[in-house]
PyMOL commands that place a pseudoatom at each C-alpha (Angstrom):
pseudoatom trace, name=CA, resn=MET, resi=1, chain=A, elem=C, hetatm=0, pos=[-12.215, 9.833, 2.623]
pseudoatom trace, name=CA, resn=ASP, resi=2, chain=A, elem=C, hetatm=0, pos=[-9.143, 10.793, 4.534]
pseudoatom trace, name=CA, resn=ILE, resi=3, chain=A, elem=C, hetatm=0, pos=[-6.837, 8.147, 2.995]
pseudoatom trace, name=CA, resn=VAL, resi=4, chain=A, elem=C, hetatm=0, pos=[-3.761, 9.056, 5.048]
pseudoatom trace, name=CA, resn=LYS, resi=5, chain=A, elem=C, hetatm=0, pos=[-5.686, 8.249, 8.279]
pseudoatom trace, name=CA, resn=LEU, resi=6, chain=A, elem=C, hetatm=0, pos=[-7.160, 5.400, 6.908]
pseudoatom trace, name=CA, resn=LEU, resi=7, chain=A, elem=C, hetatm=0, pos=[-3.914, 3.841, 5.717]
pseudoatom trace, name=CA, resn=HIS, resi=8, chain=A, elem=C, hetatm=0, pos=[-2.492, 4.567, 9.184]
pseudoatom trace, name=CA, resn=SER, resi=9, chain=A, elem=C, hetatm=0, pos=[-5.262, 2.671, 10.841]
pseudoatom trace, name=CA, resn=VAL, resi=10, chain=A, elem=C, hetatm=0, pos=[-4.278, -0.299, 8.914]
pseudoatom trace, name=CA, resn=GLY, resi=11, chain=A, elem=C, hetatm=0, pos=[-0.444, 0.122, 9.303]
pseudoatom trace, name=CA, resn=ILE, resi=12, chain=A, elem=C, hetatm=0, pos=[0.750, -2.266, 6.994]
pseudoatom trace, name=CA, resn=VAL, resi=13, chain=A, elem=C, hetatm=0, pos=[-0.696, -2.901, 3.505]
pseudoatom trace, name=CA, resn=PRO, resi=14, chain=A, elem=C, hetatm=0, pos=[-0.210, -6.377, 2.027]
pseudoatom trace, name=CA, resn=VAL, resi=15, chain=A, elem=C, hetatm=0, pos=[1.259, -6.021, -1.523]
pseudoatom trace, name=CA, resn=ILE, resi=16, chain=A, elem=C, hetatm=0, pos=[0.101, -9.026, -3.553]
pseudoatom trace, name=CA, resn=LYS, resi=17, chain=A, elem=C, hetatm=0, pos=[0.423, -10.525, -7.019]
pseudoatom trace, name=CA, resn=MET, resi=18, chain=A, elem=C, hetatm=0, pos=[-2.451, -12.596, -7.852]
pseudoatom trace, name=CA, resn=ASP, resi=19, chain=A, elem=C, hetatm=0, pos=[-2.283, -15.417, -10.401]
pseudoatom trace, name=CA, resn=THR, resi=20, chain=A, elem=C, hetatm=0, pos=[-5.714, -16.475, -10.619]
pseudoatom trace, name=CA, resn=PRO, resi=21, chain=A, elem=C, hetatm=0, pos=[-8.641, -14.328, -9.375]
pseudoatom trace, name=CA, resn=GLU, resi=22, chain=A, elem=C, hetatm=0, pos=[-10.385, -17.532, -7.825]
pseudoatom trace, name=CA, resn=HIS, resi=23, chain=A, elem=C, hetatm=0, pos=[-7.993, -16.861, -4.584]
pseudoatom trace, name=CA, resn=ALA, resi=24, chain=A, elem=C, hetatm=0, pos=[-8.999, -13.147, -4.356]
pseudoatom trace, name=CA, resn=VAL, resi=25, chain=A, elem=C, hetatm=0, pos=[-12.056, -13.520, -2.126]
pseudoatom trace, name=CA, resn=PRO, resi=26, chain=A, elem=C, hetatm=0, pos=[-10.699, -16.060, 0.249]
pseudoatom trace, name=CA, resn=LEU, resi=27, chain=A, elem=C, hetatm=0, pos=[-7.349, -14.047, 0.602]
pseudoatom trace, name=CA, resn=ALA, resi=28, chain=A, elem=C, hetatm=0, pos=[-9.258, -10.880, 1.304]
pseudoatom trace, name=CA, resn=ARG, resi=29, chain=A, elem=C, hetatm=0, pos=[-11.164, -12.465, 4.140]
pseudoatom trace, name=CA, resn=ALA, resi=30, chain=A, elem=C, hetatm=0, pos=[-8.209, -13.942, 5.522]
pseudoatom trace, name=CA, resn=LEU, resi=31, chain=A, elem=C, hetatm=0, pos=[-6.411, -10.640, 5.590]
pseudoatom trace, name=CA, resn=ALA, resi=32, chain=A, elem=C, hetatm=0, pos=[-9.454, -8.947, 7.171]
pseudoatom trace, name=CA, resn=ASP, resi=33, chain=A, elem=C, hetatm=0, pos=[-9.908, -11.707, 9.708]
pseudoatom trace, name=CA, resn=GLY, resi=34, chain=A, elem=C, hetatm=0, pos=[-6.053, -11.210, 10.543]
pseudoatom trace, name=CA, resn=GLY, resi=35, chain=A, elem=C, hetatm=0, pos=[-6.700, -7.648, 11.204]
pseudoatom trace, name=CA, resn=LEU, resi=36, chain=A, elem=C, hetatm=0, pos=[-5.391, -5.963, 7.994]
pseudoatom trace, name=CA, resn=PRO, resi=37, chain=A, elem=C, hetatm=0, pos=[-8.224, -4.833, 6.084]
pseudoatom trace, name=CA, resn=ALA, resi=38, chain=A, elem=C, hetatm=0, pos=[-6.429, -3.485, 3.035]
pseudoatom trace, name=CA, resn=ALA, resi=39, chain=A, elem=C, hetatm=0, pos=[-4.593, -4.896, -0.063]
pseudoatom trace, name=CA, resn=GLU, resi=40, chain=A, elem=C, hetatm=0, pos=[-2.649, -3.812, -2.653]
pseudoatom trace, name=CA, resn=ILE, resi=41, chain=A, elem=C, hetatm=0, pos=[-3.276, -5.756, -5.793]
pseudoatom trace, name=CA, resn=THR, resi=42, chain=A, elem=C, hetatm=0, pos=[-0.496, -5.212, -8.180]
pseudoatom trace, name=CA, resn=PHE, resi=43, chain=A, elem=C, hetatm=0, pos=[-1.029, -4.947, -12.141]
pseudoatom trace, name=CA, resn=ARG, resi=44, chain=A, elem=C, hetatm=0, pos=[1.868, -7.538, -12.530]
pseudoatom trace, name=CA, resn=SER, resi=45, chain=A, elem=C, hetatm=0, pos=[-0.622, -10.144, -13.774]
pseudoatom trace, name=CA, resn=ASP, resi=46, chain=A, elem=C, hetatm=0, pos=[-3.559, -10.477, -15.992]
pseudoatom trace, name=CA, resn=ALA, resi=47, chain=A, elem=C, hetatm=0, pos=[-5.577, -11.509, -12.833]
pseudoatom trace, name=CA, resn=ALA, resi=48, chain=A, elem=C, hetatm=0, pos=[-5.157, -8.032, -11.174]
pseudoatom trace, name=CA, resn=ALA, resi=49, chain=A, elem=C, hetatm=0, pos=[-8.425, -6.322, -12.482]
pseudoatom trace, name=CA, resn=GLU, resi=50, chain=A, elem=C, hetatm=0, pos=[-10.658, -9.363, -11.859]
pseudoatom trace, name=CA, resn=SER, resi=51, chain=A, elem=C, hetatm=0, pos=[-9.321, -10.046, -8.645]
pseudoatom trace, name=CA, resn=ILE, resi=52, chain=A, elem=C, hetatm=0, pos=[-9.990, -6.428, -7.545]
pseudoatom trace, name=CA, resn=HIS, resi=53, chain=A, elem=C, hetatm=0, pos=[-13.631, -6.656, -8.860]
pseudoatom trace, name=CA, resn=ARG, resi=54, chain=A, elem=C, hetatm=0, pos=[-14.191, -9.757, -6.934]
pseudoatom trace, name=CA, resn=ILE, resi=55, chain=A, elem=C, hetatm=0, pos=[-12.956, -8.562, -3.535]
pseudoatom trace, name=CA, resn=LYS, resi=56, chain=A, elem=C, hetatm=0, pos=[-15.059, -5.255, -3.964]
pseudoatom trace, name=CA, resn=ALA, resi=57, chain=A, elem=C, hetatm=0, pos=[-18.114, -7.312, -4.572]
pseudoatom trace, name=CA, resn=ALA, resi=58, chain=A, elem=C, hetatm=0, pos=[-17.607, -9.918, -1.817]
pseudoatom trace, name=CA, resn=VAL, resi=59, chain=A, elem=C, hetatm=0, pos=[-15.510, -8.084, 0.747]
pseudoatom trace, name=CA, resn=PRO, resi=60, chain=A, elem=C, hetatm=0, pos=[-16.392, -4.532, 0.677]
pseudoatom trace, name=CA, resn=ASP, resi=61, chain=A, elem=C, hetatm=0, pos=[-14.960, -3.463, 3.841]
pseudoatom trace, name=CA, resn=ILE, resi=62, chain=A, elem=C, hetatm=0, pos=[-11.417, -4.119, 2.468]
pseudoatom trace, name=CA, resn=PHE, resi=63, chain=A, elem=C, hetatm=0, pos=[-9.502, -0.932, 1.387]
pseudoatom trace, name=CA, resn=LEU, resi=64, chain=A, elem=C, hetatm=0, pos=[-8.293, -1.834, -2.001]
pseudoatom trace, name=CA, resn=CYS, resi=65, chain=A, elem=C, hetatm=0, pos=[-5.435, -0.510, -3.821]
pseudoatom trace, name=CA, resn=ALA, resi=66, chain=A, elem=C, hetatm=0, pos=[-4.156, -1.008, -7.275]
pseudoatom trace, name=CA, resn=GLY, resi=67, chain=A, elem=C, hetatm=0, pos=[-0.382, -1.276, -7.392]
pseudoatom trace, name=CA, resn=THR, resi=68, chain=A, elem=C, hetatm=0, pos=[2.234, -1.326, -10.301]
pseudoatom trace, name=CA, resn=VAL, resi=69, chain=A, elem=C, hetatm=0, pos=[0.135, 1.032, -12.309]
pseudoatom trace, name=CA, resn=LEU, resi=70, chain=A, elem=C, hetatm=0, pos=[2.110, 2.414, -14.923]
pseudoatom trace, name=CA, resn=THR, resi=71, chain=A, elem=C, hetatm=0, pos=[-0.291, 4.195, -17.404]
pseudoatom trace, name=CA, resn=PRO, resi=72, chain=A, elem=C, hetatm=0, pos=[-3.550, 6.306, -17.131]
pseudoatom trace, name=CA, resn=GLN, resi=73, chain=A, elem=C, hetatm=0, pos=[-5.078, 3.283, -19.146]
pseudoatom trace, name=CA, resn=GLN, resi=74, chain=A, elem=C, hetatm=0, pos=[-4.210, 1.004, -16.230]
pseudoatom trace, name=CA, resn=ALA, resi=75, chain=A, elem=C, hetatm=0, pos=[-5.367, 3.439, -13.649]
pseudoatom trace, name=CA, resn=GLN, resi=76, chain=A, elem=C, hetatm=0, pos=[-8.728, 3.693, -15.380]
pseudoatom trace, name=CA, resn=GLN, resi=77, chain=A, elem=C, hetatm=0, pos=[-8.987, -0.281, -15.652]
pseudoatom trace, name=CA, resn=ALA, resi=78, chain=A, elem=C, hetatm=0, pos=[-8.060, -0.493, -12.069]
pseudoatom trace, name=CA, resn=ALA, resi=79, chain=A, elem=C, hetatm=0, pos=[-10.865, 2.118, -10.988]
pseudoatom trace, name=CA, resn=GLU, resi=80, chain=A, elem=C, hetatm=0, pos=[-13.567, 0.466, -13.018]
pseudoatom trace, name=CA, resn=ALA, resi=81, chain=A, elem=C, hetatm=0, pos=[-12.849, -2.751, -11.186]
pseudoatom trace, name=CA, resn=GLY, resi=82, chain=A, elem=C, hetatm=0, pos=[-13.462, -1.021, -7.905]
pseudoatom trace, name=CA, resn=ALA, resi=83, chain=A, elem=C, hetatm=0, pos=[-9.821, 0.161, -6.758]
pseudoatom trace, name=CA, resn=GLN, resi=84, chain=A, elem=C, hetatm=0, pos=[-9.997, 2.625, -4.245]
pseudoatom trace, name=CA, resn=ALA, resi=85, chain=A, elem=C, hetatm=0, pos=[-6.559, 4.026, -4.779]
pseudoatom trace, name=CA, resn=ILE, resi=86, chain=A, elem=C, hetatm=0, pos=[-3.854, 3.959, -7.440]
pseudoatom trace, name=CA, resn=VAL, resi=87, chain=A, elem=C, hetatm=0, pos=[-0.099, 3.004, -6.419]
pseudoatom trace, name=CA, resn=SER, resi=88, chain=A, elem=C, hetatm=0, pos=[2.822, 3.333, -8.826]
pseudoatom trace, name=CA, resn=PRO, resi=89, chain=A, elem=C, hetatm=0, pos=[6.482, 2.512, -8.422]
pseudoatom trace, name=CA, resn=GLY, resi=90, chain=A, elem=C, hetatm=0, pos=[7.617, 6.018, -10.052]
pseudoatom trace, name=CA, resn=LEU, resi=91, chain=A, elem=C, hetatm=0, pos=[5.989, 9.355, -10.815]
pseudoatom trace, name=CA, resn=ASN, resi=92, chain=A, elem=C, hetatm=0, pos=[3.990, 9.322, -14.000]
pseudoatom trace, name=CA, resn=GLU, resi=93, chain=A, elem=C, hetatm=0, pos=[2.510, 12.719, -14.395]
pseudoatom trace, name=CA, resn=GLU, resi=94, chain=A, elem=C, hetatm=0, pos=[-0.199, 11.630, -16.779]
pseudoatom trace, name=CA, resn=THR, resi=95, chain=A, elem=C, hetatm=0, pos=[-1.341, 9.066, -14.660]
pseudoatom trace, name=CA, resn=VAL, resi=96, chain=A, elem=C, hetatm=0, pos=[-1.394, 11.339, -11.573]
pseudoatom trace, name=CA, resn=ARG, resi=97, chain=A, elem=C, hetatm=0, pos=[-3.435, 14.026, -13.618]
pseudoatom trace, name=CA, resn=TRP, resi=98, chain=A, elem=C, hetatm=0, pos=[-6.021, 11.275, -14.744]
pseudoatom trace, name=CA, resn=CYS, resi=99, chain=A, elem=C, hetatm=0, pos=[-6.367, 10.066, -11.164]
pseudoatom trace, name=CA, resn=THR, resi=100, chain=A, elem=C, hetatm=0, pos=[-6.970, 13.649, -9.876]
pseudoatom trace, name=CA, resn=ALA, resi=101, chain=A, elem=C, hetatm=0, pos=[-9.518, 14.501, -12.513]
pseudoatom trace, name=CA, resn=ALA, resi=102, chain=A, elem=C, hetatm=0, pos=[-11.252, 11.273, -11.895]
pseudoatom trace, name=CA, resn=GLY, resi=103, chain=A, elem=C, hetatm=0, pos=[-11.331, 11.847, -8.199]
pseudoatom trace, name=CA, resn=ILE, resi=104, chain=A, elem=C, hetatm=0, pos=[-9.395, 8.841, -7.096]
pseudoatom trace, name=CA, resn=PRO, resi=105, chain=A, elem=C, hetatm=0, pos=[-6.394, 9.046, -4.646]
pseudoatom trace, name=CA, resn=VAL, resi=106, chain=A, elem=C, hetatm=0, pos=[-3.060, 8.292, -6.209]
pseudoatom trace, name=CA, resn=ILE, resi=107, chain=A, elem=C, hetatm=0, pos=[0.035, 7.392, -4.442]
pseudoatom trace, name=CA, resn=PRO, resi=108, chain=A, elem=C, hetatm=0, pos=[3.350, 7.611, -6.845]
pseudoatom trace, name=CA, resn=GLY, resi=109, chain=A, elem=C, hetatm=0, pos=[6.545, 6.263, -6.057]
pseudoatom trace, name=CA, resn=CYS, resi=110, chain=A, elem=C, hetatm=0, pos=[9.638, 8.793, -4.965]
pseudoatom trace, name=CA, resn=ALA, resi=111, chain=A, elem=C, hetatm=0, pos=[13.073, 7.913, -4.445]
pseudoatom trace, name=CA, resn=THR, resi=112, chain=A, elem=C, hetatm=0, pos=[14.553, 11.535, -4.235]
pseudoatom trace, name=CA, resn=PRO, resi=113, chain=A, elem=C, hetatm=0, pos=[13.828, 15.054, -2.751]
pseudoatom trace, name=CA, resn=THR, resi=114, chain=A, elem=C, hetatm=0, pos=[13.195, 16.186, -6.403]
pseudoatom trace, name=CA, resn=GLU, resi=115, chain=A, elem=C, hetatm=0, pos=[10.476, 13.748, -7.018]
pseudoatom trace, name=CA, resn=VAL, resi=116, chain=A, elem=C, hetatm=0, pos=[8.747, 14.397, -3.760]
pseudoatom trace, name=CA, resn=GLU, resi=117, chain=A, elem=C, hetatm=0, pos=[8.866, 18.371, -4.793]
pseudoatom trace, name=CA, resn=ALA, resi=118, chain=A, elem=C, hetatm=0, pos=[7.326, 17.239, -8.120]
pseudoatom trace, name=CA, resn=CYS, resi=119, chain=A, elem=C, hetatm=0, pos=[4.478, 15.376, -6.431]
pseudoatom trace, name=CA, resn=MET, resi=120, chain=A, elem=C, hetatm=0, pos=[3.897, 18.358, -4.049]
pseudoatom trace, name=CA, resn=ARG, resi=121, chain=A, elem=C, hetatm=0, pos=[3.590, 20.632, -7.212]
pseudoatom trace, name=CA, resn=LEU, resi=122, chain=A, elem=C, hetatm=0, pos=[0.852, 18.197, -8.527]
pseudoatom trace, name=CA, resn=GLY, resi=123, chain=A, elem=C, hetatm=0, pos=[-0.954, 18.902, -5.289]
pseudoatom trace, name=CA, resn=LEU, resi=124, chain=A, elem=C, hetatm=0, pos=[-0.275, 15.586, -3.318]
pseudoatom trace, name=CA, resn=SER, resi=125, chain=A, elem=C, hetatm=0, pos=[0.661, 15.221, 0.299]
pseudoatom trace, name=CA, resn=LEU, resi=126, chain=A, elem=C, hetatm=0, pos=[0.996, 11.428, 0.386]
pseudoatom trace, name=CA, resn=VAL, resi=127, chain=A, elem=C, hetatm=0, pos=[3.604, 9.449, -1.797]
pseudoatom trace, name=CA, resn=LYS, resi=128, chain=A, elem=C, hetatm=0, pos=[5.165, 5.933, -1.841]
pseudoatom trace, name=CA, resn=LEU, resi=129, chain=A, elem=C, hetatm=0, pos=[8.934, 5.809, -0.903]
pseudoatom trace, name=CA, resn=PHE, resi=130, chain=A, elem=C, hetatm=0, pos=[10.333, 3.219, -3.243]
pseudoatom trace, name=CA, resn=PRO, resi=131, chain=A, elem=C, hetatm=0, pos=[12.327, 0.970, -3.223]
pseudoatom trace, name=CA, resn=ALA, resi=132, chain=A, elem=C, hetatm=0, pos=[12.490, 2.129, 0.495]
pseudoatom trace, name=CA, resn=GLN, resi=133, chain=A, elem=C, hetatm=0, pos=[15.399, -0.055, 1.712]
pseudoatom trace, name=CA, resn=VAL, resi=134, chain=A, elem=C, hetatm=0, pos=[17.583, 0.524, -1.371]
pseudoatom trace, name=CA, resn=VAL, resi=135, chain=A, elem=C, hetatm=0, pos=[17.081, 4.469, -1.123]
pseudoatom trace, name=CA, resn=GLY, resi=136, chain=A, elem=C, hetatm=0, pos=[17.937, 4.865, 2.514]
pseudoatom trace, name=CA, resn=GLY, resi=137, chain=A, elem=C, hetatm=0, pos=[15.186, 3.268, 4.387]
pseudoatom trace, name=CA, resn=THR, resi=138, chain=A, elem=C, hetatm=0, pos=[14.326, 4.981, 7.718]
pseudoatom trace, name=CA, resn=ALA, resi=139, chain=A, elem=C, hetatm=0, pos=[17.378, 7.299, 7.458]
pseudoatom trace, name=CA, resn=MET, resi=140, chain=A, elem=C, hetatm=0, pos=[15.926, 8.787, 4.163]
pseudoatom trace, name=CA, resn=LEU, resi=141, chain=A, elem=C, hetatm=0, pos=[12.387, 9.303, 5.794]
pseudoatom trace, name=CA, resn=LYS, resi=142, chain=A, elem=C, hetatm=0, pos=[14.040, 11.115, 8.744]
pseudoatom trace, name=CA, resn=ALA, resi=143, chain=A, elem=C, hetatm=0, pos=[15.889, 13.091, 6.363]
pseudoatom trace, name=CA, resn=LEU, resi=144, chain=A, elem=C, hetatm=0, pos=[12.811, 14.023, 4.221]
pseudoatom trace, name=CA, resn=ALA, resi=145, chain=A, elem=C, hetatm=0, pos=[10.955, 14.763, 7.337]
pseudoatom trace, name=CA, resn=GLY, resi=146, chain=A, elem=C, hetatm=0, pos=[12.624, 18.320, 7.964]
pseudoatom trace, name=CA, resn=PRO, resi=147, chain=A, elem=C, hetatm=0, pos=[12.208, 19.943, 4.760]
pseudoatom trace, name=CA, resn=TYR, resi=148, chain=A, elem=C, hetatm=0, pos=[8.718, 18.158, 3.624]
pseudoatom trace, name=CA, resn=ALA, resi=149, chain=A, elem=C, hetatm=0, pos=[7.095, 18.224, 6.956]
pseudoatom trace, name=CA, resn=ALA, resi=150, chain=A, elem=C, hetatm=0, pos=[3.561, 18.063, 5.550]
pseudoatom trace, name=CA, resn=MET, resi=151, chain=A, elem=C, hetatm=0, pos=[4.346, 14.931, 3.236]
pseudoatom trace, name=CA, resn=ARG, resi=152, chain=A, elem=C, hetatm=0, pos=[3.445, 11.393, 4.445]
pseudoatom trace, name=CA, resn=PHE, resi=153, chain=A, elem=C, hetatm=0, pos=[5.036, 8.362, 2.818]
pseudoatom trace, name=CA, resn=MET, resi=154, chain=A, elem=C, hetatm=0, pos=[4.023, 4.722, 2.468]
pseudoatom trace, name=CA, resn=PRO, resi=155, chain=A, elem=C, hetatm=0, pos=[7.418, 2.965, 2.077]
pseudoatom trace, name=CA, resn=THR, resi=156, chain=A, elem=C, hetatm=0, pos=[7.480, -0.199, 0.197]
pseudoatom trace, name=CA, resn=GLY, resi=157, chain=A, elem=C, hetatm=0, pos=[10.414, -2.415, -0.763]
pseudoatom trace, name=CA, resn=GLY, resi=158, chain=A, elem=C, hetatm=0, pos=[12.582, -4.554, 1.467]
pseudoatom trace, name=CA, resn=ILE, resi=159, chain=A, elem=C, hetatm=0, pos=[10.147, -4.018, 4.561]
pseudoatom trace, name=CA, resn=LYS, resi=160, chain=A, elem=C, hetatm=0, pos=[9.947, -7.063, 6.632]
pseudoatom trace, name=CA, resn=PRO, resi=161, chain=A, elem=C, hetatm=0, pos=[8.722, -8.137, 10.212]
pseudoatom trace, name=CA, resn=GLU, resi=162, chain=A, elem=C, hetatm=0, pos=[12.500, -7.387, 11.296]
pseudoatom trace, name=CA, resn=ASN, resi=163, chain=A, elem=C, hetatm=0, pos=[12.368, -3.849, 10.218]
pseudoatom trace, name=CA, resn=ALA, resi=164, chain=A, elem=C, hetatm=0, pos=[8.461, -2.829, 9.933]
pseudoatom trace, name=CA, resn=ALA, resi=165, chain=A, elem=C, hetatm=0, pos=[8.476, -1.493, 13.505]
pseudoatom trace, name=CA, resn=ASP, resi=166, chain=A, elem=C, hetatm=0, pos=[11.396, 1.168, 12.703]
pseudoatom trace, name=CA, resn=TYR, resi=167, chain=A, elem=C, hetatm=0, pos=[9.229, 2.541, 10.010]
pseudoatom trace, name=CA, resn=LEU, resi=168, chain=A, elem=C, hetatm=0, pos=[5.987, 2.508, 11.843]
pseudoatom trace, name=CA, resn=ARG, resi=169, chain=A, elem=C, hetatm=0, pos=[7.370, 4.587, 14.676]
pseudoatom trace, name=CA, resn=LEU, resi=170, chain=A, elem=C, hetatm=0, pos=[8.249, 7.586, 12.029]
pseudoatom trace, name=CA, resn=LYS, resi=171, chain=A, elem=C, hetatm=0, pos=[5.564, 10.389, 12.187]
pseudoatom trace, name=CA, resn=ASN, resi=172, chain=A, elem=C, hetatm=0, pos=[5.729, 10.939, 8.558]
pseudoatom trace, name=CA, resn=VAL, resi=173, chain=A, elem=C, hetatm=0, pos=[4.863, 7.244, 7.603]
pseudoatom trace, name=CA, resn=ALA, resi=174, chain=A, elem=C, hetatm=0, pos=[1.235, 6.737, 6.906]
pseudoatom trace, name=CA, resn=ALA, resi=175, chain=A, elem=C, hetatm=0, pos=[1.629, 3.047, 6.400]
pseudoatom trace, name=CA, resn=CYS, resi=176, chain=A, elem=C, hetatm=0, pos=[3.899, 0.399, 5.105]
pseudoatom trace, name=CA, resn=GLY, resi=177, chain=A, elem=C, hetatm=0, pos=[3.673, -1.853, 1.955]
pseudoatom trace, name=CA, resn=GLY, resi=178, chain=A, elem=C, hetatm=0, pos=[4.705, -5.421, 2.748]
pseudoatom trace, name=CA, resn=THR, resi=179, chain=A, elem=C, hetatm=0, pos=[5.034, -8.433, 0.398]
pseudoatom trace, name=CA, resn=TRP, resi=180, chain=A, elem=C, hetatm=0, pos=[5.682, -10.776, 3.173]
pseudoatom trace, name=CA, resn=ILE, resi=181, chain=A, elem=C, hetatm=0, pos=[2.200, -11.001, 4.302]
pseudoatom trace, name=CA, resn=VAL, resi=182, chain=A, elem=C, hetatm=0, pos=[0.973, -13.023, 1.328]
pseudoatom trace, name=CA, resn=PRO, resi=183, chain=A, elem=C, hetatm=0, pos=[3.752, -15.393, 0.296]
pseudoatom trace, name=CA, resn=GLY, resi=184, chain=A, elem=C, hetatm=0, pos=[3.444, -16.638, -3.235]
pseudoatom trace, name=CA, resn=ASN, resi=185, chain=A, elem=C, hetatm=0, pos=[3.631, -20.303, -2.288]
pseudoatom trace, name=CA, resn=LEU, resi=186, chain=A, elem=C, hetatm=0, pos=[1.171, -20.068, 0.255]
pseudoatom trace, name=CA, resn=LEU, resi=187, chain=A, elem=C, hetatm=0, pos=[-1.370, -18.330, -1.895]
pseudoatom trace, name=CA, resn=ALA, resi=188, chain=A, elem=C, hetatm=0, pos=[-0.741, -20.808, -4.737]
pseudoatom trace, name=CA, resn=ALA, resi=189, chain=A, elem=C, hetatm=0, pos=[-1.264, -23.668, -2.316]
pseudoatom trace, name=CA, resn=GLU, resi=190, chain=A, elem=C, hetatm=0, pos=[-4.452, -21.917, -1.026]
pseudoatom trace, name=CA, resn=ARG, resi=191, chain=A, elem=C, hetatm=0, pos=[-3.246, -21.863, 2.519]
pseudoatom trace, name=CA, resn=PHE, resi=192, chain=A, elem=C, hetatm=0, pos=[-5.398, -19.109, 3.665]
pseudoatom trace, name=CA, resn=ASP, resi=193, chain=A, elem=C, hetatm=0, pos=[-5.341, -19.809, 7.246]
pseudoatom trace, name=CA, resn=GLU, resi=194, chain=A, elem=C, hetatm=0, pos=[-1.597, -19.515, 7.526]
pseudoatom trace, name=CA, resn=ILE, resi=195, chain=A, elem=C, hetatm=0, pos=[-1.942, -16.293, 5.677]
pseudoatom trace, name=CA, resn=ARG, resi=196, chain=A, elem=C, hetatm=0, pos=[-4.418, -15.082, 8.157]
pseudoatom trace, name=CA, resn=GLN, resi=197, chain=A, elem=C, hetatm=0, pos=[-1.995, -15.800, 10.856]
pseudoatom trace, name=CA, resn=ILE, resi=198, chain=A, elem=C, hetatm=0, pos=[0.792, -13.821, 9.314]
pseudoatom trace, name=CA, resn=ALA, resi=199, chain=A, elem=C, hetatm=0, pos=[-1.630, -10.868, 8.773]
pseudoatom trace, name=CA, resn=ALA, resi=200, chain=A, elem=C, hetatm=0, pos=[-2.445, -11.336, 12.562]
pseudoatom trace, name=CA, resn=ALA, resi=201, chain=A, elem=C, hetatm=0, pos=[1.159, -11.301, 13.644]
pseudoatom trace, name=CA, resn=ALA, resi=202, chain=A, elem=C, hetatm=0, pos=[1.635, -8.235, 11.738]
pseudoatom trace, name=CA, resn=ALA, resi=203, chain=A, elem=C, hetatm=0, pos=[-1.433, -6.493, 13.104]
pseudoatom trace, name=CA, resn=ALA, resi=204, chain=A, elem=C, hetatm=0, pos=[-0.276, -7.212, 16.500]
pseudoatom trace, name=CA, resn=LEU, resi=205, chain=A, elem=C, hetatm=0, pos=[3.220, -5.747, 15.572]
pseudoatom trace, name=CA, resn=ARG, resi=206, chain=A, elem=C, hetatm=0, pos=[1.391, -2.648, 14.345]
pseudoatom trace, name=CA, resn=ASP, resi=207, chain=A, elem=C, hetatm=0, pos=[-0.680, -2.262, 17.654]
pseudoatom trace, name=CA, resn=ARG, resi=208, chain=A, elem=C, hetatm=0, pos=[2.258, -2.806, 19.600]
pseudoatom trace, name=CA, resn=VAL, resi=209, chain=A, elem=C, hetatm=0, pos=[4.368, -0.102, 17.867]
pseudoatom trace, name=CA, resn=TYR, resi=210, chain=A, elem=C, hetatm=0, pos=[1.421, 2.251, 17.879]
pseudoatom trace, name=CA, resn=ALA, resi=211, chain=A, elem=C, hetatm=0, pos=[0.849, 1.670, 21.568]
pseudoatom trace, name=CA, resn=GLU, resi=212, chain=A, elem=C, hetatm=0, pos=[4.541, 2.060, 22.596]
pseudoatom trace, name=CA, resn=ALA, resi=213, chain=A, elem=C, hetatm=0, pos=[5.107, 5.087, 20.406]
pseudoatom trace, name=CA, resn=ASN, resi=214, chain=A, elem=C, hetatm=0, pos=[2.097, 6.944, 20.336]
pseudoatom trace, name=CA, resn=CYS, resi=215, chain=A, elem=C, hetatm=0, pos=[2.044, 6.941, 16.593]
pseudoatom trace, name=CA, resn=ALA, resi=216, chain=A, elem=C, hetatm=0, pos=[-0.936, 9.329, 16.134]
pseudoatom trace, name=CA, resn=LEU, resi=217, chain=A, elem=C, hetatm=0, pos=[-0.780, 11.407, 12.937]
for i in range(1, 217): cmd.bond("trace and resi %d" % i, "trace and resi %d" % (i + 1))
show_as sticks, trace
zoom trace
């Protein structure tokens, strides 16, 4: 699996906090129907692992990431539930080594060149710029592109419809993580058709940017 190419084909990965696993499958179907066949289910609630398990079983074409993974134990729990990649807000070398040994892609968070180099020493070529807008956004990514030409990024944090295109145009961006795709109030109210419409708008934005900028990796 070439995770960079896979993420780039999706472009925008919905970042989701699940409060109940009962919402997992209809949510995944809404995202896929809208043109975003991926999800990052964050380990910010007790529903995360079961939600990943249910999506993996019922909507196998969705590319599933587990987010906010802070320990090797959480990484193992996520992988056993069916997560196909592990995402963390920072760099925990123990977690990276566990994932590498287990053969599961890991995308740790970085906010500085020093952290990027630490990830390179661990053999990684894809990291998460987080919190993207706070640490310089597209200007930071452009600055990092020179010394770290082979590194690819999944910026997350502060990305919205108003600035997502600026990120997607950058050659070193594999995909963006976005929390706006699945608003908590819509998820709680089971308004999955509205979520599908938001996903469709994001997918249309991705397609437009890729067509205009020829954003092939």
